[in-house]
NULUMRO-896048 format. One record per residue (C-alpha): x, y, z; residue in three letters. Coordinates in steps of 0.5 Angstrom, whole numbers, plus 2048, in hexadecimal, padded with zeros to 3 digits. Layout:
% residues N
XYZALA;...
END
This chain:
% residues 916
800800800UNK;8038077FEUNK;80580C803UNK;801812803UNK;805819803UNK;80381D809UNK;800824808UNK;80482980BUNK;80283080EUNK;806833808UNK;800832803UNK;7FA833808UNK;7F883A806UNK;7F88397FFUNK;7F4833800UNK;7EF837804UNK;7EE83C7FFUNK;7ED8377FAUNK;7E88337FEUNK;7E483A7FFUNK;7E483C7F8UNK;7E18357F6UNK;7DC8377FBUNK;7DA83E7F9UNK;7DA83C7F1UNK;7E18417EFUNK;7DE8477F2UNK;7E184E7F2UNK;7E88517F4UNK;7E38577F7UNK;7E685C7F1UNK;7E18617EDUNK;7DE85F7E7UNK;7E28627E1UNK;7DF8687DDUNK;7DA8677D8UNK;7D586B7D3UNK;7DB8717D2UNK;7D88777CEUNK;7D987E7CCUNK;7D48837CAUNK;7D48857C2UNK;7DA88A7C1UNK;7D98907BCUNK;7DF8927B8UNK;7E48957BCUNK;7E789C7BAUNK;7EE89E7BBUNK;7EF8A37C1UNK;7E88A27C4UNK;7E789E7CAUNK;7E28987C9UNK;7DD8967CEUNK;7DF8917D2UNK;7DE88A7D0UNK;7DC8857D6UNK;7DB87E7D5UNK;7D68797D7UNK;7D88737DAUNK;7D586D7DEUNK;7DA86B7E4UNK;7DF86E7E7UNK;7E58717E3UNK;7EC8727E6UNK;7EF8747E0UNK;7EE8777D9UNK;7F38777D3UNK;7F28797CCUNK;7F68767C6UNK;7F88797C2UNK;7F98807C5UNK;7F48857C5UNK;7F588B7C0UNK;7F98917C3UNK;7F68957C8UNK;7F18907CBUNK;7F288B7D0UNK;7EF8857D3UNK;7EE8857DBUNK;7F187E7DDUNK;7ED87E7E3UNK;7E68817E0UNK;7E78807D9UNK;7E58877D8UNK;7E78897D1UNK;7E98917D1UNK;7ED8967CFUNK;7EE89B7C9UNK;7F18987C2UNK;7F789B7C0UNK;7F88987B9UNK;7F48967B4UNK;7F288E7B4UNK;7EF88A7AFUNK;7E98867B1UNK;7EC8807B5UNK;7EA87A7B9UNK;7EC87A7C0UNK;7EC8747C5UNK;7EA8757CCUNK;7EB8707D1UNK;7E88707D8UNK;7EB86B7DDUNK;7EB8687E4UNK;7EE8637E8UNK;7E985E7E5UNK;7EA8607DEUNK;7E88657D9UNK;7E38687D4UNK;7E586C7CCUNK;7E18707C8UNK;7E38757C2UNK;7E287D7C2UNK;7E38807BBUNK;7E68877BBUNK;7E888C7B6UNK;7EB8937B7UNK;7E98987B2UNK;7ED89F7B1UNK;7EA8A57B4UNK;7E68AA7B0UNK;7EA8B07AFUNK;7E78B67B4UNK;7E98BD7B5UNK;7EB8BF7AEUNK;7ED8C67ADUNK;7F08CB7A9UNK;7F48D17AAUNK;7F08D77A9UNK;7F28D97A1UNK;7F48E07A0UNK;7F18E479AUNK;7F48E0793UNK;7F68E478DUNK;7F58E3786UNK;7FB8E0783UNK;7FF8DF789UNK;8018D978CUNK;7FE8D8793UNK;8018D579AUNK;7FF8CE79AUNK;7FA8CD79FUNK;7FB8C67A3UNK;7F68C37A7UNK;7F68C17AFUNK;7F28BB7B0UNK;7F18B57B5UNK;7F28AE7B2UNK;7F48AB7ACUNK;7F28AE7A5UNK;7F28AA79FUNK;7EE8AF79AUNK;7EC8B679AUNK;7E78B9796UNK;7E48C0795UNK;7DD8C3793UNK;7DC8C778FUNK;7E28C778BUNK;7E78CC78DUNK;7E88D2789UNK;7EC8D1782UNK;7F38D0783UNK;7F38CE78AUNK;7F38C678CUNK;7F28C2792UNK;7F78BC793UNK;7F38B6794UNK;7F88B3798UNK;7FB8B879CUNK;7F58BD79CUNK;7F98C379BUNK;7F68C9797UNK;7FB8CC792UNK;7FC8CF78BUNK;7FB8D6787UNK;7F48D8787UNK;7F28DA780UNK;7EC8DD780UNK;7E98E2785UNK;7E48DF78AUNK;7DF8E278EUNK;7DF8E0796UNK;7DD8D8796UNK;7DD8D379BUNK;7E08CC799UNK;7DE8C679DUNK;7E48C179EUNK;7E38BA7A0UNK;7E98B67A3UNK;7E78AE7A2UNK;7EA8A77A4UNK;7E68A07A5UNK;7E38A27ABUNK;7E08A97A9UNK;7E18B07A8UNK;7E28B77AAUNK;7E08BD7A7UNK;7E28C57A8UNK;7E18CB7A4UNK;7E68D07A1UNK;7E48D679EUNK;7E88D9798UNK;7E78E0794UNK;7EC8E178EUNK;7ED8E878DUNK;7F08EB787UNK;7F78EE787UNK;7F78F6788UNK;7F88F9781UNK;7FF8FB77FUNK;7FF90077AUNK;803906777UNK;80290D773UNK;808911771UNK;809916777UNK;80791C774UNK;80391E76DUNK;802924769UNK;7FD926764UNK;7FC92C75FUNK;7F593075FUNK;7F092E759UNK;7F4928757UNK;7F1921757UNK;7F591D75CUNK;7F891675BUNK;7F5911760UNK;7F9910766UNK;7F8909769UNK;7FB90776FUNK;80090076FUNK;7FD8FB773UNK;8028F6775UNK;8008EE775UNK;8038EE77CUNK;7FD8F177EUNK;7F68F077FUNK;7F18F2779UNK;7EE8F977BUNK;7E78F977CUNK;7E690177CUNK;7EA90777BUNK;7E990E77DUNK;7ED91577EUNK;7EC91B782UNK;7EC920782UNK;7E892177BUNK;7ED921775UNK;7EE928772UNK;7E892A76EUNK;7E7927767UNK;7EB921769UNK;7E791A76BUNK;7E991476FUNK;7E790D76EUNK;7E490A774UNK;7E5903770UNK;7EC90376EUNK;7EF909771UNK;7F090C76AUNK;7F191476AUNK;7EE917763UNK;7EB91D761UNK;7ED92475EUNK;7EF929764UNK;7EB930763UNK;7EF934768UNK;7F693576AUNK;7F8933771UNK;7FE932775UNK;80192C777UNK;7FD92977DUNK;7FC922780UNK;7F791D77FUNK;7F6917782UNK;7F491077EUNK;7F190B783UNK;7F1903780UNK;7ED8FF784UNK;7EB8F7785UNK;7E98F278AUNK;7F08F278CUNK;7F18F978DUNK;7F390078AUNK;7F9904787UNK;7FA90B787UNK;7FD90E781UNK;7FF916781UNK;7FF91977BUNK;801920779UNK;7FD923773UNK;7FF92A770UNK;7FB92D76AUNK;7FF932766UNK;7FB938763UNK;7FC93775BUNK;801934756UNK;807937755UNK;80793774DUNK;803934748UNK;808932742UNK;80293173DUNK;80592A73BUNK;80992573EUNK;809920739UNK;80A920731UNK;80492372EUNK;80191E729UNK;7FB923726UNK;7F992A725UNK;7F392E723UNK;7F3936721UNK;7EC938721UNK;7EB93F720UNK;7EF942726UNK;7EF93C72AUNK;7F593772AUNK;7F393072DUNK;7F992B72EUNK;7F9924731UNK;800920733UNK;802919734UNK;80091973BUNK;7F891B739UNK;7F992273CUNK;7F5927738UNK;7F592E738UNK;7F2934734UNK;7F693B734UNK;7F4942731UNK;7F994272AUNK;7FA94A72BUNK;7FC94A733UNK;7FD942734UNK;7F994373AUNK;7F693C73DUNK;7EF93C73BUNK;7ED93573EUNK;7F192E73FUNK;7EF927741UNK;7F1920741UNK;7EF91B73CUNK;7ED91373FUNK;7F190E73DUNK;7F090B737UNK;7EB905737UNK;7ED8FE736UNK;7ED8FB72FUNK;7EB8F472EUNK;7F28F072CUNK;7F28F0724UNK;7EC8F5723UNK;7F18F971FUNK;7F3901720UNK;7EE905723UNK;7E990971FUNK;7ED90E71BUNK;7E991471EUNK;7E9915725UNK;7E791C728UNK;7EB91B72FUNK;7EB92272FUNK;7E992772AUNK;7E792F728UNK;7E3931723UNK;7E0938723UNK;7DC93972AUNK;7DD93272CUNK;7E292E72FUNK;7E1927731UNK;7E5922735UNK;7E491B737UNK;7E291973EUNK;7E2912741UNK;7DB912741UNK;7DA91573AUNK;7DC91C738UNK;7DB92373AUNK;7DB92A736UNK;7DD931738UNK;7DD938735UNK;7E3939731UNK;7E2940733UNK;7E294073AUNK;7E393973CUNK;7DC938740UNK;7D9931740UNK;7D493173BUNK;7D292973BUNK;7D392373EUNK;7D191C73BUNK;7D291573DUNK;7D2910738UNK;7D690A735UNK;7DC90E730UNK;7E090972BUNK;7E1910728UNK;7DE917727UNK;7DE91D722UNK;7DD924723UNK;7DA92871DUNK;7DE92C71AUNK;7DA93271CUNK;7D9930723UNK;7D292F723UNK;7D1927725UNK;7D5921727UNK;7D591B724UNK;7D6914728UNK;7D690D726UNK;7D7906729UNK;7D58FF727UNK;7CD900728UNK;7CC907724UNK;7CE90E722UNK;7CB914726UNK;7CC91B725UNK;7CB92072BUNK;7CB92872CUNK;7D192A72DUNK;7CE930732UNK;7C992C735UNK;7CB925735UNK;7C4923733UNK;7C391D72EUNK;7C291F726UNK;7C1918723UNK;7C4912724UNK;7C490C71FUNK;7C5905721UNK;7CB90071EUNK;7D28FE71FUNK;7D690571FUNK;7DC903723UNK;7E190471EUNK;7DE90971AUNK;7E290F717UNK;7DE915716UNK;7DE91D714UNK;7D9921717UNK;7D7926713UNK;7D292C716UNK;7CC929713UNK;7CE922711UNK;7D291C714UNK;7D691870FUNK;7D7911711UNK;7DD90C70FUNK;7DE905711UNK;7D7905714UNK;7D0901715UNK;7CF90270EUNK;7D68FE70CUNK;7DD8FF70BUNK;7DD901703UNK;7D7907703UNK;7D790D706UNK;7D090F70BUNK;7CE91570CUNK;7CA917712UNK;7C691E711UNK;7C6923717UNK;7C192471BUNK;7BD91F718UNK;7C1919717UNK;7BF916710UNK;7C491270DUNK;7C6911706UNK;7CC90C704UNK;7D190D6FDUNK;7D29086F9UNK;7D89036FAUNK;7E09066FAUNK;7E69026F9UNK;7EC9016FEUNK;7EB902705UNK;7E9908709UNK;7EF90C70BUNK;7ED91370DUNK;7E991970CUNK;7EB920709UNK;7EC92570EUNK;7E692970BUNK;7E292270AUNK;7E0923703UNK;7E591D701UNK;7E8917704UNK;7ED912702UNK;7EE90B701UNK;7F3906701UNK;7F58FF6FFUNK;7FC8FC6FDUNK;8009016FAUNK;7FA9056F7UNK;7F790B6FAUNK;7F090D6F8UNK;7ED9146F9UNK;7E59146F9UNK;7E091A6FAUNK;7DC91A700UNK;7D69176FBUNK;7DB9116FAUNK;7DD9146F3UNK;7E49126F1UNK;7E99186EFUNK;7F09156F0UNK;7F390F6EFUNK;7FB90E6F1UNK;8009096F2UNK;80590B6F8UNK;80A9086FCUNK;807904702UNK;80A907708UNK;80790E706UNK;80090A706UNK;7FF90B70EUNK;7F990F710UNK;7FE914713UNK;80291570CUNK;7FC916708UNK;7F691C708UNK;7F3921704UNK;7F0928705UNK;7EB92B6FFUNK;7EE92A6F8UNK;7F49276FBUNK;7F69206FEUNK;7FE91E700UNK;802918701UNK;807919705UNK;80B920704UNK;8089206FDUNK;8019246FBUNK;7FD9226F5UNK;7F79256F2UNK;7F09226F3UNK;7EC9206ECUNK;7F291F6E8UNK;7F19186E7UNK;7F69126E7UNK;7FD9136E9UNK;7FE91B6E9UNK;80591E6EAUNK;8059226F1UNK;8039296F1UNK;80892A6F7UNK;80E9266FAUNK;811927701UNK;815924707UNK;81192270DUNK;80C91E711UNK;80592170FUNK;800923713UNK;7FA927710UNK;7F692D713UNK;7F1932711UNK;7F393470AUNK;7FA93270BUNK;7FF92C70BUNK;80592C710UNK;80B92870FUNK;80F927715UNK;816925714UNK;81A92571BUNK;81C92D71CUNK;81892F716UNK;811930714UNK;80F93170DUNK;80793470DUNK;804932706UNK;7FF937704UNK;7F9933701UNK;7F4939700UNK;7F693B6F9UNK;7F79396F2UNK;7FE9366F4UNK;8009336FAUNK;8069386FDUNK;80B936702UNK;80E93A707UNK;81493770CUNK;815939713UNK;81B937717UNK;81893671EUNK;81C937725UNK;819930727UNK;81892A723UNK;811926721UNK;80F92171DUNK;808920720UNK;803926721UNK;80192B71DUNK;7FB93071CUNK;7FA936718UNK;7F393B717UNK;7F793D711UNK;7FE93D70EUNK;800943712UNK;7FD941719UNK;80093A71BUNK;803937721UNK;807930722UNK;80892C728UNK;80F92B72AUNK;81392572DUNK;811926735UNK;80A929734UNK;80C930732UNK;80793372DUNK;80B937728UNK;80793E725UNK;80A93D71EUNK;80794371BUNK;80C94771FUNK;81294371BUNK;817944719UNK;81794B71CUNK;817948723UNK;815942727UNK;80E94372BUNK;80D93D730UNK;80693D732UNK;808937738UNK;80E93673CUNK;80E92E73AUNK;81092973EUNK;81592A744UNK;81B927742UNK;81F928748UNK;81D92B74FUNK;82392C754UNK;82293075BUNK;826932761UNK;824936768UNK;82493C765UNK;82293B75DUNK;81F936758UNK;81F936751UNK;81B93274BUNK;81D931744UNK;81893173FUNK;81792E738UNK;816935735UNK;81D936737UNK;81D93B73DUNK;81F93A744UNK;81B93D749UNK;81D93E750UNK;819940757UNK;81A94175EUNK;81A93B763UNK;81693E768UNK;811942764UNK;81193F75EUNK;81194675BUNK;814945754UNK;81B949754UNK;81D94874CUNK;81D945746UNK;824942742UNK;82394173BUNK;82793B73AUNK;825934738UNK;82792F73DUNK;82592773FUNK;829927745UNK;82992C74BUNK;82D92C752UNK;82E930757UNK;83293175DUNK;82F92F764UNK;82D937765UNK;82B93875EUNK;82F93E75DUNK;83393A757UNK;82F937751UNK;83393274CUNK;82F931746UNK;83192C740UNK;82E92E739UNK;82892A737UNK;82A923734UNK;823921733UNK;82192472DUNK;824928726UNK;82292F729UNK;82693572CUNK;82B93572EUNK;82E930727UNK;82E929728UNK;836929728UNK;83692E72EUNK;83692A735UNK;83A92F738UNK;838930740UNK;837937743UNK;83793A74AUNK;83393F74CUNK;833943753UNK;82C943756UNK;828947757UNK;82B94C752UNK;82B94774DUNK;83294A74BUNK;836945746UNK;83C94474AUNK;84093E746UNK;83F93A740UNK;84293373FUNK;842932737UNK;84092B734UNK;83F92A72CUNK;83C92372BUNK;83D924723UNK;842920720UNK;84191B726UNK;84591F72BUNK;84491D732UNK;83F921735UNK;83B91F73CUNK;83491B73CUNK;83391C744UNK;835922748UNK;835922750UNK;838928754UNK;83A92775BUNK;83692B761UNK;83C92F762UNK;83B93275BUNK;842931759UNK;84392A756UNK;83F927750UNK;83E91F74EUNK;83E91D747UNK;83D917743UNK;83F91873CUNK;83D915735UNK;842914730UNK;847914735UNK;84F914733UNK;852913739UNK;84D91573FUNK;84691173FUNK;844915745UNK;84891B749UNK;84891F74FUNK;84A92774DUNK;84992D750UNK;84393274FUNK;84893774CUNK;84A931747UNK;85292F746UNK;855928747UNK;85192274AUNK;852921752UNK;85091A750UNK;850916749UNK;84D90F748UNK;85090C742UNK;84C905743UNK;845907741UNK;842902747UNK;83F90774BUNK;83790974AUNK;83690D750UNK;83A913753UNK;838916759UNK;83B91C75CUNK;83C91E763UNK;839924766UNK;840928766UNK;84292475FUNK;848921763UNK;84591A762UNK;84391675CUNK;83F90F75DUNK;83F90C756UNK;83B906755UNK;83A90074FUNK;8348FE74CUNK;82D90074CUNK;8278FE751UNK;8218FB74DUNK;8268FA747UNK;8248F3746UNK;82B8F1747UNK;82C8EA74BUNK;8318ED74FUNK;82F8F2754UNK;8328F9753UNK;8388FB757UNK;83D8FC75AUNK;83F90375BUNK;84590675CUNK;84690C761UNK;84B91175FUNK;84E917763UNK;85191D75FUNK;851918759UNK;85591375CUNK;85290C75EUNK;85090B765UNK;84D904765UNK;847900761UNK;8418FE765UNK;83B8F9762UNK;8358FC75FUNK;83390275BUNK;83390975EUNK;82D90E75DUNK;831913760UNK;834916766UNK;83091976DUNK;83691D76FUNK;83D91D76EUNK;83D917773UNK;837913771UNK;83790F76AUNK;83090B769UNK;831905765UNK;82C900763UNK;82D8F9763UNK;82A8F475FUNK;82A8EC75EUNK;8308E875BUNK;82B8E6755UNK;8258E8752UNK;8268EE756UNK;8218F175BUNK;8228F775FUNK;8238F4766UNK;8248FB76AUNK;82A90076BUNK;83090176FUNK;833907771UNK;83B908771UNK;83F90D773UNK;84491076EUNK;84990B770UNK;84590676EUNK;843904775UNK;83C901776UNK;83890577BUNK;83190277AUNK;82C8FF776UNK;825901774UNK;81F8FF770UNK;81D90576DUNK;819905766UNK;81E904760UNK;82190A75FUNK;82490C758UNK;82691375AUNK;826917760UNK;82691E763UNK;82891F76AUNK;82392276EUNK;826921775UNK;82B91D778UNK;826917779UNK;822918772UNK;82291976BUNK;81D91B766UNK;81D91675FUNK;819919759UNK;816912757UNK;81291075BUNK;81191775DUNK;812917765UNK;81791876BUNK;81A91276EUNK;81D911775UNK;82490E774UNK;82390C77BUNK;81E90777BUNK;81B907773UNK;81490B775UNK;81190F770UNK;811916773UNK;80E91A76EUNK;80A919767UNK;80691D763UNK;7FF91C762UNK;7FF91E75BUNK;80291A756UNK;80991B753UNK;80B91B74CUNK;80E91474CUNK;80F90F746UNK;80F915741UNK;81591673CUNK;81791B741UNK;818917747UNK;81691A74EUNK;81892074EUNK;818924755UNK;81C92675BUNK;81D929762UNK;81C930763UNK;81C933769UNK;81793076DUNK;81392E767UNK;813929762UNK;81392B75BUNK;810926756UNK;80C92574FUNK;80592274FUNK;802922749UNK;803929745UNK;80492C74CUNK;80A92E750UNK;80892D758UNK;80C92F75EUNK;80992C764UNK;80C92D76BUNK;80F92776EUNK;
END
């Protein structure tokens, strides 16, 4: 039998425990039950920076600890004891599931919580206060202040043109392009969570105007002012309104629309200050102007341009010049009866051919004067000059009846006859008469090239207006006889003469160059071709009854043959033509008029009306003619006229001090006006003889000849083409034609050996310093079209070269200041001026208008003839300008000068003196 192992006391507790457990069925160890049914409330979307409502768990059983996995979004915490989720999210987090475990000693329970953290919507959006914005001026950027992140900015309504909102940064920037009234703009800053808004108030004002006039203007009583319009800079804003205070002098008008000054001053006035104000939404600018009104013109020259048409009717001479100025004079006394200016010629259609052959720009017959106007025509009494009638009508041509009783006009719509005394219509006839060539008899209007056809003559009775038409004629109508009894036609080298009834009277073969309208004509029983006169009615190829020399101009019962320095008057009133030739003091090839062979006038070059009936005994000039040159000083000034006289005046009173009988085309005076240098007239073959190019020096105010420097242009001998005298009156600068040694030279006014001689011929401009010791000699000519700029300029002192500077010198301001124009290197364009001292050291730069000549006024201002202005050499500003046009772009240039405290210049046919 096996032996039983005894149970020792070491195992007794275990056995008891097992036995107890078996008895109780495996019961609890007395710990709590594990947690169960763990949950959290639904969680809304969370926002960065916004504290969440604590999330408290619901659970069954006791929990000793809570844990979460993975970790909650930044800023949120899980209370390990209570399980509460709380905090403020600090970062965006995408939606995610977080497992939370509730545990105790007996076990655990889990649940999941889904959380997402969104960004915060923007808030506290604002902008700094915007200042008033200015048109075309870049703004200081406006940067927003905002809380939170922003993904996009927007604005409503759209910002003013030129401004923009950066959709990323919210910055408002740009340059306003339109004027905008004050308005409110709503700006929205957005992100995925929401938006914030604010308003910005913006107003865009115009730039304040930037404008200028000259600082001073002068006018003359009774003369129409050229429009003075301010210069408005694009750097400033557009001017909305203009005003002036006080009111302008009587007769001058001010435009509140564009600031233009115009009109016709009616009374003299000393210089006074007027303030022009230019205004817009951006502000105002005040422009002070000095305005002075001179009492009257100094001198009426009669004409300033070459005379192109003349008529001598009874005791009246009418003349028209190339500048479209007309003048009616008394033939016996030369007194001016009436003057006027014709409108510009009407534009002609390209390819329309020459203008109508008869156009009464201005004409006189018997008691009537007619002159075209911009609106039609006007008539005047040839006796008194009184206005008779003014008719508004479209004028292609007009004709004054040979007795002055009516005026006929034509255009594309018809022909009309008007009373010359009342302007009343006498009759009108429809049709295209725009190119008609007419002759106005007292009781009938003869019409060629009119509505009836190009190869017939239509006769319209006056006053009835009845029409008759001739048979056809051969050739092309060329022109009427002076008396209207016959007409001429041409074709090829054939010339026909017809009566006004279109009956052929002559046929002649002549050289074609003589068949122009200006080379053929007729009067009564005679007609001419060039300088040959033929009898009317002598059939085919008659021999000339008279042959002469010169350009033919028919007038009255005469034919004038103009031949430079001679006029032949051919008397056509007798049985045979008889010609008498007169040597003339002045040349003419264009204008001639006669009442009879013993009463005739001609127009000389330069606008001089010459009484031919006094030749050869004496020369009688009815007009002064053009001012060929003007020179002035502080005490006297002088005017060289086309008639061969130099008139000189007191600079302070404008009183004429005397006349010098010397024909000059170039004058210079000393600074004080007491010494006058006059170069013999080289513009015309007139007195003095064309070979005389002498320089004469006179003392003023006596007019005494103190020296003559002779030059003979015959046989190609050298002679001066331009002469300038120094302000001291001691030195002459000359440029020579046909040079043998010197192309240019400086000589004493007393003559003698040259102080300086240019043998190169490279210089085109010479400017003398006031004391005559300094010479600036420049190469080239501004505006010549050369590819290289004019210049450089050499500076000489007492004939020795000192230095060379770039540019072209219009002149010296004083002995220590030389003004030199600067130009671009290619395709020369004026860029301003530099002032140098006598050693060539650069003193300053300035940008005045381009000056081609100058006369010193003060140490900081100069006068220039073209344009007629006084300019500051300190800042380039225009200090003075005339309100009346000066004679520019004519064959005699812009002749003018400073004389004392006034400017002397030519305006049309007048010489004006205006204070500056």
